C-alpha positions as CSV (number, residue, x, y, z in Angstrom):
1,M,-0.1,0.1,0.0
2,S,3.0,2.9,1.2
3,R,4.4,2.4,-2.4
4,H,1.6,2.6,-3.6
5,I,0.9,6.4,-2.0
6,L,4.5,7.0,-2.2
7,A,4.1,6.5,-6.4
8,Q,0.8,8.5,-6.1
9,L,3.1,11.2,-4.0
10,N,6.2,11.4,-6.9
11,D,3.3,12.0,-9.3
12,A,1.6,14.8,-7.8
13,E,5.3,16.3,-7.1
14,S,6.0,16.1,-11.2
15,A,3.0,17.6,-12.0
16,L,3.2,20.4,-9.5
17,R,6.9,21.1,-10.3
18,E,6.1,20.7,-14.3
19,N,3.4,23.5,-13.8
20,L,6.0,25.8,-12.0
21,H,7.8,26.1,-15.1
22,R,4.7,27.8,-16.7
23,H,4.9,31.8,-17.6
24,D,1.4,32.6,-17.5
25,L,1.2,31.8,-13.8
26,D,0.2,34.7,-11.4
27,A,2.2,34.8,-8.5
28,T,-0.4,33.7,-6.3
29,A,-1.1,30.4,-8.1
30,R,3.1,30.2,-7.6
31,T,3.5,30.3,-4.1
32,H,0.9,28.2,-3.6
33,M,2.8,25.6,-6.1
34,E,5.5,25.7,-4.6
35,R,4.1,25.6,-0.3
36,A,2.0,22.5,-2.4
37,V,5.6,20.9,-4.0
38,A,7.1,22.1,0.4
39,H,3.2,19.7,2.1
40,V,4.0,16.5,-0.7
41,R,7.4,16.0,0.3
42,E,7.1,16.2,3.7
43,A,4.0,13.4,2.8
44,Y,6.7,11.8,1.0
45,I,9.4,11.2,4.3
46,A,5.8,11.1,6.6
47,T,5.2,7.8,4.1
48,N,8.6,6.5,3.8
49,E,10.3,7.3,6.5
50,I,7.4,7.2,10.1
51,G,8.4,9.6,13.0
52,K,11.1,11.3,10.6
53,A,8.7,14.6,9.0
54,R,8.1,18.0,11.3
55,T,4.5,18.9,12.3
56,V,2.4,20.5,8.7
57,Q,3.0,23.4,11.8
58,R,6.7,22.9,11.8
59,L,6.7,22.4,8.3
60,V,5.2,25.6,7.9
61,S,6.4,27.9,10.2
62,D,10.2,27.2,8.6
63,L,8.4,28.0,4.8
64,E,8.2,31.2,6.4
65,K,11.6,31.9,8.1
66,V,12.7,31.0,4.7
67,D,10.4,33.6,2.9
68,L,11.4,36.0,6.0
69,L,14.9,35.8,4.6
70,F,13.9,35.3,1.2
71,T,12.6,38.8,1.6
72,K,15.3,40.0,3.7
73,I,18.1,39.6,1.6
74,R,16.0,40.9,-2.2
75,N,15.2,44.1,0.0
76,S,19.1,44.2,1.1
77,Q,21.2,46.9,-0.1
78,K,23.9,45.9,-2.6
79,P,27.7,47.3,-2.1
80,E,28.9,48.7,-4.4
81,A,32.0,47.4,-6.2
82,Q,34.7,49.8,-5.4
83,A,37.2,49.9,-8.2
84,L,40.9,48.3,-7.2
85,K,44.4,50.4,-7.2
86,I,46.8,48.3,-9.1
87,R,50.0,49.2,-8.0
88,P,52.9,50.0,-10.8
């Protein structure tokens, strides 16, 4: 039974990842699909490695922390390049 479930989870992940390559997705749909991929992967772990998966709350918390980190990185000012003086 678990092999069948794992195969279905793999199929679901493949379908979601394939859709993420589409260029006509709006930001909301893309965000939902990215989050769905994370949930599908965690469901795979929960099915295949009993006791090793995070709770849904923990997964969501971890994903939110990653989103916050990426937002901070995107919004941070990039240092300007400075020319180096080369001695003759």
